[in-house]
Backbone bond lengths (Angstrom), bond angles and torsions (degrees), N, CA, C in turn:
res aa  C-N    CA-C-N  psi(-1)  N-CA   C-N-CA  omega(-1)  CA-C   N-CA-C  phi
1 X - - - 1.465 - - 1.520 109.92 -
2 X 1.310 115.09 143.66 1.464 121.23 173.82 1.534 107.40 -107.03
3 X 1.326 115.06 104.41 1.456 121.89 -175.41 1.521 110.14 -85.98
4 X 1.336 116.09 128.47 1.459 120.98 -179.72 1.522 110.08 -131.44
5 X 1.325 114.74 161.03 1.459 122.21 164.20 1.519 107.07 -104.64
6 X 1.330 116.62 135.69 1.453 118.76 -178.03 1.517 110.17 -144.21
7 X 1.303 115.16 162.41 1.459 121.78 170.31 1.515 108.37 -128.65
8 X 1.321 115.31 154.12 1.461 121.82 177.50 1.528 108.26 -120.15
9 X 1.306 117.04 -152.59 1.467 120.61 -173.07 1.519 112.79 -61.33
10 X 1.344 117.09 -31.88 1.465 118.96 -177.97 1.523 113.01 -80.08
11 X 1.328 117.86 -6.11 1.459 121.74 177.06 1.509 115.40 79.14
12 X 1.325 117.85 -1.85 1.461 121.06 -177.02 1.526 110.35 -77.05
13 X 1.321 116.14 131.40 1.452 121.32 178.75 1.518 108.88 -78.74
14 X 1.332 117.06 130.67 1.458 120.39 -178.41 1.529 109.51 -147.83
15 X 1.334 116.78 162.50 1.462 119.80 -179.72 1.523 110.95 -84.81
16 X 1.325 115.48 150.78 1.452 119.78 178.89 1.515 111.61 -150.34
17 X 1.332 115.25 165.36 1.453 122.93 173.41 1.521 107.30 -111.57
18 X 1.329 115.61 120.24 1.463 121.13 -177.73 1.519 109.44 -80.77
19 X 1.335 115.85 125.96 1.452 121.65 179.64 1.531 110.15 -90.38
20 X 1.337 118.18 163.82 1.469 120.32 -177.82 1.522 114.19 -58.86
21 X 1.328 118.00 -27.50 1.467 120.89 179.33 1.523 112.08 -92.58
22 X 1.349 116.55 13.46 1.467 124.56 177.56 1.528 113.92 73.04
23 X 1.330 117.70 7.30 1.459 118.61 166.27 1.526 108.38 -72.47
24 X 1.332 116.34 162.60 1.461 120.67 -174.50 1.532 109.64 -129.32
25 X 1.338 116.08 129.40 1.463 121.67 171.68 1.520 108.22 -84.63
26 X 1.327 116.90 125.72 1.460 122.25 -177.85 1.530 109.47 -79.56
27 X 1.329 116.62 105.62 1.463 120.69 -178.18 1.520 112.92 -79.82
28 X 1.330 117.02 -12.20 1.470 118.20 177.04 1.523 110.40 -66.27
29 X 1.338 117.05 -24.63 1.467 120.58 178.24 1.525 111.58 -66.35
30 X 1.349 116.45 -20.38 1.464 120.89 177.41 1.522 111.63 -92.17
31 X 1.320 116.98 5.79 1.456 121.06 174.80 1.509 116.15 99.12
32 X 1.334 117.86 7.53 1.464 120.80 -179.89 1.527 109.49 -93.00
33 X 1.323 115.95 123.39 1.461 120.12 -175.42 1.512 112.40 -72.87
34 X 1.333 116.76 -34.83 1.463 121.11 -177.41 1.520 108.60 -158.37
35 X 1.324 116.03 178.22 1.464 118.78 -177.42 1.527 111.96 -68.36
36 X 1.320 117.53 -27.71 1.465 119.05 176.77 1.526 110.48 -62.02
37 X 1.324 117.00 -38.09 1.464 120.80 177.59 1.524 111.03 -66.42
38 X 1.331 117.05 -37.34 1.460 121.08 177.73 1.531 109.94 -64.12
39 X 1.334 116.27 -44.99 1.463 121.47 -179.58 1.521 110.50 -63.55
40 X 1.327 117.03 -46.14 1.460 120.94 -178.47 1.528 111.29 -62.21
41 X 1.342 116.66 -31.33 1.460 121.15 179.01 1.524 112.38 -81.52
42 X 1.314 117.60 -9.82 1.455 121.21 179.10 1.512 114.64 73.03
43 X 1.325 117.75 25.04 1.463 121.77 -177.69 1.533 109.10 -75.82
44 X 1.328 117.22 124.49 1.459 121.17 -179.56 1.526 112.83 -124.75
45 X 1.320 117.21 3.31 1.466 121.91 175.43 1.515 108.20 -137.22
46 X 1.307 116.43 136.60 1.458 120.60 -174.42 1.522 110.76 -70.30
47 X 1.341 117.25 125.43 1.460 119.14 170.82 1.526 109.10 -73.13
48 X 1.294 117.01 168.92 1.454 119.41 176.98 1.518 111.14 -63.59
49 X 1.306 115.92 149.75 1.452 120.08 179.49 1.505 110.84 176.37
50 X 1.336 117.36 175.63 1.455 120.40 179.04 1.531 111.07 -59.63
51 X 1.318 116.02 142.00 1.459 121.98 178.47 1.520 108.46 -114.53
52 X 1.328 116.35 126.56 1.458 121.73 -179.30 1.519 109.50 -108.05
53 X 1.330 116.08 143.31 1.448 121.12 178.74 1.519 112.19 -69.96
54 X 1.326 115.75 156.02 1.463 120.62 -177.88 1.521 111.71 -58.73
55 X 1.328 117.39 -33.75 1.468 120.31 -178.17 1.520 112.48 -78.96
56 X 1.340 117.45 -3.59 1.461 120.85 -177.98 1.516 112.63 -103.82
57 X 1.344 117.42 -0.58 1.455 119.97 -175.72 1.523 110.69 -129.57
58 X 1.323 114.07 156.97 1.463 122.12 170.16 1.518 107.27 -119.01
59 X 1.322 116.75 129.21 1.466 121.79 -179.92 1.525 109.55 -89.46
60 X 1.328 115.38 131.68 1.465 122.38 179.03 1.533 109.50 -110.53
61 X 1.322 116.88 -176.94 1.463 119.67 172.78 1.522 108.27 -55.93
62 X 1.335 118.46 138.10 1.460 119.16 -172.31 1.518 114.53 -65.80
63 X 1.314 116.93 -24.66 1.467 119.89 174.75 1.525 107.73 -143.50
64 X 1.324 115.53 109.62 1.461 120.71 -175.56 1.521 112.19 -87.19
65 X 1.343 116.26 -16.65 1.467 120.00 -172.68 1.518 112.36 -128.88
66 X 1.350 117.53 49.03 1.467 117.75 177.95 1.525 109.84 -66.10
67 X 1.331 117.80 148.05 1.467 118.58 176.11 1.522 111.43 -54.05
68 X 1.360 115.75 -42.70 1.462 120.80 -179.92 1.523 109.05 -153.50
69 X 1.328 115.50 152.60 1.455 121.59 167.58 1.521 106.66 -115.26
70 X 1.327 115.67 103.27 1.461 121.21 173.83 1.528 107.51 -84.06
71 X 1.301 117.27 138.58 1.461 121.41 175.44 1.521 108.60 -125.76
72 X 1.324 115.44 145.90 1.459 121.43 -175.52 1.523 108.74 -112.74
73 X 1.316 116.50 126.00 1.453 121.37 -178.90 1.518 112.02 -95.68
74 X 1.327 116.12 150.23 1.469 122.80 170.39 1.533 112.08 55.94
75 X 1.329 116.19 42.62 1.460 119.52 -172.80 1.530 113.22 -101.08
76 X 1.323 116.77 5.59 1.461 121.80 167.69 1.528 106.52 -120.51
77 X 1.318 116.68 132.27 1.467 121.13 -173.90 1.529 111.61 -55.35
78 X 1.333 117.74 -47.82 1.465 120.73 -176.79 1.517 111.95 -65.03
79 X 1.354 116.65 -32.66 1.467 119.16 178.90 1.527 111.07 -70.22
80 X 1.327 117.22 -39.50 1.465 119.27 177.02 1.523 110.39 -60.78
81 X 1.339 116.25 -41.04 1.467 120.38 -179.80 1.519 110.93 -65.82
82 X 1.365 117.47 -44.05 1.458 119.49 -178.54 1.527 111.66 -67.50
83 X 1.339 116.89 -24.84 1.460 121.12 179.09 1.519 112.39 -83.85
84 X 1.341 116.60 -5.49 1.453 120.63 179.91 1.504 113.17 71.95
85 X 1.336 117.15 28.59 1.459 121.26 -177.52 1.520 109.99 -120.46
86 X 1.325 115.50 153.09 1.463 120.58 -179.66 1.521 110.58 -68.53
87 X 1.338 115.90 149.47 1.458 119.73 174.76 1.523 109.20 -63.94
88 X 1.326 117.70 132.65 1.466 119.50 -177.50 1.519 112.00 -72.63
89 X 1.311 116.04 147.88 1.463 121.38 174.60 1.522 111.17 -100.05
90 X 1.313 117.20 -16.83 1.464 123.51 169.26 1.527 106.34 -133.73
91 X 1.323 118.70 157.94 1.464 119.48 -179.58 1.530 112.58 -58.22
92 X 1.329 115.15 137.68 1.465 122.43 174.87 1.524 106.80 -91.48
93 X 1.327 116.95 110.49 1.466 121.54 -171.98 1.527 109.86 -115.31
94 X 1.322 115.57 131.72 1.463 121.82 171.73 1.519 106.87 -139.18
95 X 1.325 116.82 -178.34 1.458 121.06 -178.78 1.520 110.83 -118.13
96 X 1.314 115.28 150.47 1.452 121.97 162.32 1.519 106.00 -110.32
97 X 1.323 117.06 123.87 1.455 120.85 -174.41 1.532 110.14 -75.21
98 X 1.327 115.84 143.17 1.465 120.22 -169.46 1.537 115.03 -63.08
99 X 1.345 121.52 -26.55 1.471 117.65 175.01 1.529 114.09 -63.30
100 X 1.348 117.04 -11.11 1.461 120.46 178.13 1.530 112.50 -80.25
101 X 1.341 117.94 -11.89 1.461 121.01 -173.08 1.531 111.29 -72.03
102 X 1.340 115.53 131.04 1.459 123.11 170.56 1.526 107.77 -135.23
103 X 1.323 115.28 170.89 1.450 119.70 -176.72 1.509 112.97 -109.84
104 X 1.333 116.70 -175.55 1.463 120.85 178.77 1.523 111.12 -62.07
105 X 1.316 115.45 137.14 1.455 120.94 179.68 1.512 114.65 86.02
106 X 1.336 117.67 -16.40 1.466 120.52 177.38 1.521 109.47 -74.50
107 X 1.319 115.85 151.38 1.461 120.38 -175.50 1.521 112.21 -83.16
108 X 1.336 115.35 135.93 1.464 122.06 166.42 1.519 106.84 -79.45
109 X 1.322 116.28 120.11 1.468 121.41 -176.94 1.523 108.64 -100.23
110 X 1.330 116.45 118.60 1.462 121.10 -179.49 1.519 109.22 -80.61
111 X 1.337 118.14 119.04 1.467 120.56 -173.96 1.523 112.41 -71.82
112 X 1.330 114.42 151.25 1.466 120.11 -179.63 1.519 112.17 -65.09
113 X 1.339 116.80 -28.64 1.463 119.80 -174.75 1.517 112.68 -96.56
114 X 1.325 117.15 32.28 1.453 121.95 169.55 1.513 109.41 -145.59
115 X 1.319 116.31 138.03 1.463 121.97 177.16 1.524 112.48 -109.57
116 X 1.344 117.01 3.97 1.458 120.10 -173.91 1.531 111.35 -134.27
117 X 1.338 117.76 60.53 1.467 119.69 178.96 1.530 111.20 -78.88
118 X 1.312 116.02 131.92 1.460 121.56 -172.88 1.528 109.76 -126.26
119 X 1.318 115.64 164.65 1.464 124.31 -179.76 1.524 108.85 -113.44
120 X 1.333 116.62 153.52 1.459 120.99 175.77 1.526 108.77 -152.31
121 X 1.329 117.09 109.65 1.463 121.85 175.23 1.523 109.20 -72.56
122 X 1.331 116.51 129.41 1.464 118.93 -178.36 1.531 111.76 -140.86
123 X 1.316 113.99 143.93 1.455 124.41 171.80 1.523 107.13 -95.82
124 X 1.335 117.45 129.97 1.460 121.17 -176.37 1.521 110.39 -125.23
125 X 1.314 115.40 152.01 1.462 119.44 172.16 1.521 109.90 -121.39
126 X 1.332 114.99 155.13 1.459 122.24 -173.97 1.525 108.48 -119.20
127 X 1.317 115.95 130.20 1.456 121.30 -179.12 1.534 110.13 -76.09
128 X 1.329 115.21 134.85 1.457 121.19 174.62 1.522 109.86 -100.97
129 X 1.306 115.98 -71.56 1.464 121.71 176.60 1.520 108.61 -87.76
130 X 1.315 116.43 121.29 1.454 120.25 -179.40 1.513 111.66 -77.66
131 X 1.317 115.49 -179.64 1.456 119.29 177.75 1.513 112.61 166.70
132 X 1.311 115.20 162.41 1.469 123.72 -179.50 1.526 108.42 -116.38
133 X 1.330 115.46 133.25 1.464 122.09 179.55 1.530 111.45 55.34
134 X 1.308 114.18 55.49 1.468 122.00 -179.78 1.529 108.54 -78.70
135 X 1.300 119.05 127.79 1.472 119.60 175.36 1.526 110.16 -68.75
136 X 1.318 115.81 143.25 1.455 119.81 -178.05 1.515 112.62 -56.18
137 X 1.318 117.40 -34.54 1.461 120.66 -178.24 1.521 112.73 -63.91
138 X 1.338 117.31 -17.66 1.470 121.62 -178.08 1.527 112.43 -98.31
139 X 1.326 117.91 14.19 1.466 119.92 -171.59 1.517 113.14 -58.76
140 X 1.335 117.82 -36.19 1.468 119.81 -176.74 1.528 111.96 -64.33
141 X 1.306 117.68 -25.71 1.464 121.15 178.70 1.526 111.75 -71.51
142 X 1.320 117.23 -15.33 1.462 121.11 -171.30 1.529 113.92 -116.21
143 X 1.327 118.04 -7.69 1.466 121.00 -179.33 1.524 109.37 -97.36
144 X 1.327 115.74 119.62 1.461 120.75 178.93 1.524 111.23 -79.46
145 X 1.328 116.14 -44.17 1.455 119.04 -176.94 1.509 112.07 -175.62
146 X 1.350 115.08 -166.23 1.459 121.95 -169.90 1.529 110.28 -135.81
147 X 1.326 115.68 149.98 1.456 120.83 177.28 1.526 109.85 -149.73
148 X 1.323 115.67 -179.13 1.465 123.06 -179.70 1.527 108.69 -110.56
149 X 1.319 115.95 139.57 1.468 122.64 175.31 1.516 108.92 -130.63
150 X 1.313 116.96 139.93 1.463 122.28 167.61 1.523 106.70 -103.41
151 X 1.320 116.09 108.68 1.470 121.08 -179.49 1.528 108.63 -82.86
152 X 1.335 115.36 71.39 1.470 120.46 179.57 1.526 108.55 -62.49
153 X 1.322 115.79 137.80 1.468 120.69 -169.78 1.524 110.39 -137.95
154 X 1.322 116.51 132.37 1.464 121.62 169.80 1.528 106.23 -90.59
155 X 1.320 116.58 96.87 1.470 119.68 -169.71 1.524 112.57 -62.14
156 X 1.331 118.16 -37.04 1.457 119.28 -178.95 1.527 111.23 -66.84
157 X 1.319 117.28 -34.55 1.468 120.78 176.24 1.523 109.74 -76.34
158 X 1.309 117.28 -45.50 1.464 122.27 -178.55 1.518 111.98 -56.63
159 X 1.342 116.41 -47.50 1.454 120.90 -171.35 1.527 113.61 -91.82
160 X 1.340 116.42 3.79 1.466 119.71 175.84 1.527 111.27 -70.74
161 X 1.348 116.04 -22.90 1.468 121.00 177.19 1.523 108.11 -137.09
162 X 1.319 116.46 179.01 1.464 120.54 176.29 1.516 112.44 -83.67
163 X 1.331 117.06 -4.97 1.469 122.13 -178.28 1.526 108.72 -102.11
164 X 1.315 118.02 118.13 1.451 121.63 -169.60 1.526 114.73 -92.19
165 X 1.323 118.60 -14.63 1.468 120.68 -167.23 1.522 113.19 -57.33
166 X 1.320 118.91 -47.74 1.464 119.69 -174.86 1.527 111.94 -66.71
167 X 1.328 117.45 -37.61 1.461 119.94 178.40 1.518 113.11 -68.30
168 X 1.333 116.52 -12.05 1.459 122.27 179.67 1.534 112.42 -105.55
169 X 1.335 117.50 2.65 1.464 119.02 -165.64 1.524 114.93 -127.13
170 X 1.342 117.81 18.77 1.470 118.35 171.16 1.528 109.25 -56.84
171 X 1.334 118.23 154.38 1.459 119.27 174.30 1.531 110.72 -52.41
172 X 1.329 115.62 136.30 1.471 126.04 179.35 1.522 113.49 79.00
173 X 1.324 119.92 4.81 1.466 122.16 -175.25 1.535 113.06 -86.46
174 X 1.342 117.21 10.51 1.465 118.91 176.62 1.534 110.12 -134.35
175 X 1.331 118.16 64.35 1.466 118.78 170.99 1.526 109.72 -58.52
176 X 1.343 114.82 138.87 1.464 120.09 -176.24 1.526 109.27 -145.87
177 X 1.339 115.66 143.31 1.457 118.65 174.28 1.513 112.30 129.99
178 X 1.337 117.58 -159.78 1.459 125.38 3.75 1.517 114.61 -76.11
179 X 1.351 117.40 -19.69 1.468 121.45 -176.53 1.513 109.58 -138.78
180 X 1.322 115.33 165.66 1.463 121.52 163.73 1.526 105.85 -100.15
181 X 1.309 116.20 113.78 1.464 121.46 179.70 1.524 107.81 -88.19
182 X 1.322 116.39 121.38 1.459 119.51 -175.30 1.529 110.84 -63.60
183 X 1.329 114.69 150.11 1.460 121.06 -169.92 1.521 113.08 -60.00
184 X 1.334 117.27 -27.71 1.455 119.64 -178.69 1.520 113.12 -67.03
185 X 1.334 117.74 -16.02 1.465 121.67 -179.18 1.532 112.98 -90.96
186 X 1.326 117.34 -8.21 1.466 121.57 -177.89 1.530 108.24 -117.74
187 X 1.326 116.01 113.31 1.460 119.21 -176.65 1.515 112.94 -64.56
188 X 1.325 117.17 -57.57 1.461 122.07 -178.51 1.523 108.91 -130.31
189 X 1.328 117.99 104.10 1.462 119.94 -179.53 1.524 113.59 -68.57
190 X 1.318 116.75 -8.74 1.460 120.89 179.57 1.527 111.93 -99.73
191 X 1.332 116.44 25.02 1.463 120.75 177.48 1.524 109.89 -147.64
192 X 1.332 115.93 48.17 1.456 121.62 -176.41 1.532 110.35 -115.38
193 X 1.317 116.46 130.33 1.464 120.52 174.23 1.524 109.43 -66.11
194 X 1.330 116.38 139.43 1.463 122.02 177.96 1.520 108.32 -136.52
195 X 1.331 116.56 136.63 1.452 120.10 -178.99 1.509 112.22 -155.12
196 X 1.326 115.17 163.35 1.459 121.73 178.87 1.515 109.54 -139.16
197 X 1.321 115.67 135.69 1.458 121.87 173.88 1.515 109.66 -122.61
198 X 1.324 115.06 151.64 1.468 122.03 170.22 1.522 106.71 -121.87
199 X 1.320 115.36 118.46 1.471 121.23 -175.56 1.522 111.45 51.44
200 X 1.327 115.13 39.24 1.455 120.99 175.73 1.510 115.52 84.33
201 X 1.333 118.43 -5.36 1.472 122.21 179.93 1.530 109.02 -95.60
202 X 1.320 117.02 126.55 1.463 121.34 -177.23 1.521 111.53 -70.08
203 X 1.328 116.08 132.24 1.466 122.00 176.46 1.524 112.39 -121.89
204 X 1.327 117.84 -26.68 1.453 121.76 176.67 1.526 108.56 -133.41
205 X 1.317 116.28 140.44 1.456 121.24 -179.47 1.519 108.39 -156.72
206 X 1.326 117.45 110.04 1.454 120.13 -175.50 1.522 109.25 -154.48
207 X 1.331 115.69 -160.37 1.453 121.88 -179.45 1.518 107.95 -149.41
208 X 1.321 116.69 144.37 1.460 119.80 -178.45 1.526 113.07 -65.16
209 X 1.323 118.44 -11.17 1.459 119.37 174.75 1.533 111.13 -65.09
210 X 1.349 117.00 -17.38 1.464 121.23 -178.79 1.526 113.16 -85.26
211 X 1.323 118.06 -0.60 1.464 120.43 177.51 1.531 110.63 -58.40
212 X 1.336 116.26 136.16 1.466 120.65 175.63 1.531 109.06 -73.65
213 X 1.337 116.00 -55.57 1.464 121.85 176.20 1.522 107.73 -103.17
214 X 1.320 116.02 115.72 1.449 121.00 -176.51 1.529 110.20 -90.76
215 X 1.313 116.42 179.67 1.462 120.14 -172.34 1.533 112.43 -55.12
216 X 1.337 120.41 -46.83 1.472 118.41 178.80 1.523 112.88 -57.96
217 X 1.335 117.02 -39.87 1.469 120.98 179.23 1.521 110.80 -62.31
218 X 1.336 115.87 -44.27 1.462 119.79 -175.45 1.523 111.47 -71.08
219 X 1.331 116.65 -41.02 1.465 119.78 177.53 1.530 110.03 -60.60
220 X 1.317 116.85 -46.75 1.465 120.20 -177.92 1.526 111.05 -66.34
221 X 1.335 117.32 -43.91 1.467 120.09 -175.52 1.529 111.14 -67.91
222 X 1.322 117.35 -51.45 1.468 119.24 -175.97 1.522 110.45 -65.00
223 X 1.339 117.01 -42.78 1.462 119.25 -177.40 1.525 112.69 -72.22
224 X 1.341 117.30 -13.31 1.469 118.99 174.67 1.521 111.58 -74.97
225 X 1.332 115.83 -12.19 1.467 121.08 -176.68 1.523 111.32 -113.94
226 X 1.329 117.00 -42.54 1.461 121.43 178.62 1.519 108.79 -137.83
227 X 1.327 118.64 138.69 1.460 119.46 178.46 1.533 110.66 -61.34
228 X 1.327 116.08 134.14 1.451 120.09 173.52 1.523 109.61 -77.92
229 X 1.326 115.55 146.20 1.459 122.13 -174.74 1.523 110.27 -120.09
230 X 1.336 118.47 149.07 1.454 120.05 174.64 1.528 111.22 -54.68
231 X 1.318 116.27 129.02 1.456 121.07 -179.01 1.503 115.06 94.71
232 X 1.336 118.51 -9.38 1.465 119.55 173.24 1.531 109.33 -58.10
233 X 1.319 115.73 135.43 1.461 121.96 176.89 1.524 107.50 -106.20
234 X 1.324 116.60 130.99 1.463 121.21 177.06 1.520 107.32 -121.62
235 X 1.328 116.03 109.88 1.462 122.52 -177.96 1.526 107.75 -94.17
236 X 1.331 116.61 123.44 1.466 120.81 -159.99 1.516 116.11 -87.15
237 X 1.341 118.31 4.27 1.454 119.45 178.09 1.517 112.16 107.69
238 X 1.329 114.92 168.00 1.462 120.36 -173.75 1.521 111.61 -116.46
239 X 1.328 117.57 148.20 1.461 120.43 176.65 1.530 112.72 -82.84
240 X 1.301 114.04 -178.89 1.469 123.91 178.20 1.530 111.00 -55.14
241 X 1.339 116.02 146.97 1.454 121.07 171.66 1.508 115.70 117.66
242 X 1.337 118.65 6.26 1.465 119.92 179.53 1.527 110.52 -70.20
243 X 1.323 115.23 163.62 1.461 120.19 -178.48 1.509 113.52 -62.63
244 X 1.333 117.37 -33.39 1.463 121.75 -179.87 1.519 111.50 -60.46
245 X 1.323 117.19 -33.84 1.451 120.72 -174.56 1.509 114.96 -88.07
246 X 1.329 117.46 -2.36 1.468 120.07 -176.34 1.523 111.12 -89.14
247 X 1.322 115.67 159.75 1.463 121.78 178.52 1.541 109.03 -131.29
248 X 1.345 117.78 103.65 1.468 126.85 2.98 1.529 112.13 -73.92
249 X 1.322 115.59 162.38 1.460 120.16 179.50 1.528 109.42 -62.44
250 X 1.305 115.56 149.14 1.457 121.31 -172.12 1.536 109.38 -126.53
251 X 1.327 116.39 105.30 1.463 120.96 -176.49 1.527 110.65 -99.34
252 X 1.309 115.55 156.71 1.461 120.79 175.36 1.521 110.73 -63.64
253 X 1.335 115.07 146.85 1.463 120.80 -178.75 1.521 110.28 -131.19
254 X 1.341 116.52 146.58 1.465 119.12 176.20 1.529 110.56 -57.14
255 X 1.317 115.12 142.73 1.456 120.41 179.12 1.516 113.73 95.39
256 X 1.328 117.78 -11.62 1.464 120.78 178.87 1.531 110.70 -84.03
257 X 1.315 115.14 164.16 1.460 121.90 175.22 1.525 108.67 -129.19
258 X 1.331 115.30 127.02 1.456 122.46 -176.52 1.524 109.33 -107.56
259 X 1.323 116.66 130.51 1.465 121.50 176.84 1.521 110.04 -128.15
260 X 1.328 115.78 127.28 1.454 122.50 174.46 1.522 107.97 -110.40
261 X 1.324 116.13 133.76 1.460 120.61 174.31 1.521 108.94 -121.71
262 X 1.312 115.24 138.08 1.463 121.74 172.16 1.523 106.67 -129.90
263 X 1.295 115.54 128.85 1.456 122.10 -176.91 1.534 110.87 -52.61
264 X 1.316 116.29 125.85 1.450 121.85 179.08 1.504 115.26 86.47
265 X 1.337 116.91 -13.08 1.468 120.49 -176.36 1.520 113.16 -110.36
266 X 1.335 117.90 -10.90 1.454 120.43 -179.91 1.510 112.62 95.46
267 X 1.323 115.24 -153.07 1.465 121.68 -175.73 1.517 109.99 -132.19
268 X 1.319 115.56 141.42 1.468 123.47 177.04 1.521 107.44 -116.27
269 X 1.334 116.28 114.97 1.467 121.12 -176.35 1.511 110.22 -119.65
270 X 1.342 115.80 133.35 1.466 121.69 179.38 1.517 110.22 -141.12
271 X 1.335 117.48 131.79 1.467 120.36 171.22 1.519 110.56 -75.05
272 X 1.312 115.85 163.32 1.470 122.42 -178.92 1.522 108.64 -119.28
273 X 1.325 117.57 130.49 1.460 122.29 179.45 1.517 109.57 -133.09
274 X 1.328 116.37 162.06 1.457 121.58 175.42 1.521 109.88 -87.39
275 X 1.334 116.02 150.99 1.463 120.49 176.73 1.528 109.83 -67.03
């Protein structure tokens, strides 16, 4: 199932199942208030319900109210090297604050108080069954599904201190979606092509097999410190090719359009505008 959040003519945000022809099954008719409720219930197949045409709905971020968005830094070897940072020996974990979340088609707004806005294509997984001190071998029991995140970053703010969260959390700095694809639809999440284009020009091109810390590692490490909760989003890091690592450095500019594709998950496209 491809789980989405959508609105129709009445503007009310509700959960849905995206069909192959882009029609949407309204899951609120089955009693689910939002996608977090669907995830917590472990629903992976759409029950019967009203079906709305693609032209009658607007797709939003698939989960607007996750308990937390964990993000992993320096989790591709080539990206750590291009960033001039040492390879991590334990996962580098920070947060993206939930007011930063936007959906497909929403604009990334470049803030006035940053001159170095950057892009980061990321593959993310969403926790279904929570737990504390989960062994890595049990990771499949706890992953509900997968989605795409753009870890937009104000590099000058991010790197002004050792704490990255605020530089990653300006409004609109967490594009997500278009759907959460349930885990049963993805055979091996560690063998997915991932890439990013700006105005059709490729800037990132890699595969999730290059992750340093893979899903079992991240589930075990994070849950050894804090219990994971249903709906937690864990964004696994970005591959080589970000603007920070280029010579000259290449920052996002108003008027551009950024598209991230992850094999099996679709494409996440967002325009870029100035504040």
